[in-house]
C-alpha positions in Angstrom: 144.5 -47.8 89.2 141.8 -45.4 90.9 138.9 -46.4 92.9 136.8 -44.0 90.1 138.6 -46.3 87.6 138.5 -49.5 90.1 134.4 -48.8 90.0 133.7 -48.0 86.6 135.6 -51.3 84.7 133.6 -53.7 87.7 130.6 -51.8 87.2 131.0 -52.5 82.9 132.3 -55.6 83.1 128.9 -56.5 85.2 127.2 -56.1 81.7 129.1 -58.4 79.9 127.2 -61.5 81.6 123.4 -60.7 80.8 125.0 -60.0 77.1 126.8 -63.8 76.9 123.6 -65.1 78.4 121.8 -63.7 74.8 124.1 -66.2 73.0 122.4 -68.8 71.5 124.8 -71.5 71.9 127.1 -70.1 74.9 124.8 -72.1 77.2 122.1 -74.5 77.0 118.7 -73.2 76.0 116.9 -74.6 78.8 119.1 -72.9 81.4 119.7 -69.8 79.2 116.4 -67.9 80.6 117.0 -69.1 84.1 121.0 -67.9 84.2 119.8 -64.4 83.1 117.3 -63.8 85.5 118.8 -65.4 88.2 122.1 -63.1 87.3 120.1 -60.7 87.0 118.1 -60.6 90.8 122.1 -61.2 91.9 122.9 -57.9 90.7 119.5 -56.2 91.2 119.8 -57.2 95.3 123.4 -55.9 95.6 122.2 -52.9 93.7 119.8 -51.8 96.4 122.1 -53.4 99.6 124.0 -50.5 97.9 122.5 -48.0 98.6 121.3 -49.4 101.8 124.7 -49.1 102.8 124.9 -45.4 100.9 121.8 -43.7 103.7 123.5 -46.2 106.5 126.9 -44.3 107.0 124.5 -40.6 107.5 123.9 -39.9 111.3 120.5 -39.0 109.8 119.7 -41.1 106.7 117.1 -40.5 104.5 113.5 -42.7 104.3 113.8 -42.9 100.8 116.8 -45.0 99.9 116.8 -47.5 103.1 112.2 -47.8 102.2 113.5 -48.3 99.0 115.9 -51.2 99.0 113.9 -53.3 101.0 111.1 -52.8 98.6 113.3 -53.9 95.8 115.2 -56.2 97.0 112.1 -58.1 98.0 110.7 -57.7 94.3 113.5 -59.3 93.1 113.1 -62.6 94.9 109.6 -62.1 93.5 110.6 -62.1 90.1 112.5 -65.3 91.0 108.7 -67.1 91.7 106.9 -66.2 89.2 106.1 -68.0 86.9 105.6 -66.1 83.8 108.9 -65.7 81.8 107.8 -62.1 80.1 106.3 -60.7 83.4 109.2 -62.1 85.4 111.6 -60.2 83.1 109.6 -57.1 82.8 109.7 -56.9 87.2 113.6 -57.2 87.1 113.8 -54.4 84.2 111.7 -51.9 86.6 113.4 -52.4 89.3 116.7 -51.6 87.8 115.0 -48.1 86.0 113.2 -48.0 90.0 117.0 -48.5 91.1 118.0 -46.0 88.6 115.6 -43.5 90.6 116.5 -43.8 93.7 120.1 -43.5 92.7 119.2 -39.7 90.4 117.4 -38.9 94.3 120.1 -39.4 95.8 122.6 -37.8 93.9 120.6 -35.1 94.1 120.7 -34.0 97.1 125.1 -34.7 96.7 125.4 -38.1 98.5 127.1 -39.5 95.8 130.6 -38.7 94.1 130.2 -36.7 91.3 130.8 -39.3 88.6 128.7 -41.6 89.8 125.1 -41.4 88.6 127.2 -40.8 85.1 127.9 -43.3 85.0 125.3 -46.0 86.9 122.6 -44.3 83.7 125.7 -45.3 80.8 125.1 -49.3 82.9 121.2 -49.0 83.7 121.0 -48.1 79.7 123.1 -51.2 78.9 121.9 -53.6 80.9 118.4 -52.4 79.9 119.0 -52.5 76.3 120.0 -56.8 76.6 116.2 -56.9 79.0 114.6 -54.7 76.0 116.6 -58.3 73.8 115.4 -61.1 76.4 112.1 -59.4 76.4 111.8 -60.0 71.8 112.9 -63.5 72.3 110.2 -64.3 74.5 108.4 -62.7 72.2 108.7 -64.7 69.3 
């Protein structure tokens, strides 16, 4: 299997827990939201770390991804401390969109494989849909 296919397979498989945690009978109701939020935090932190790692291989790395990776990782941690479930989940959705924007800028500079940003847009859309569903569930 090529690295591209492996990356794509692992990336899209990573979205499955978001959707599984939306199924009422999959996990106990009292921990379902917590599991969704903490899984989102792990994935968002991982993505922030990839921005850091991507830029550190350059001799003169761009500042935006380095700073953004730290801000977004700290915002992700903060989302776990917010008592309002709706605000916490909304913040994580914004973080995922922010991660996509930083990747867009890195892609525009030609620092990523040509196929990577297309995959990032698709996976971010899939994850964002799960977040919107979670927001709707919280509001009902």
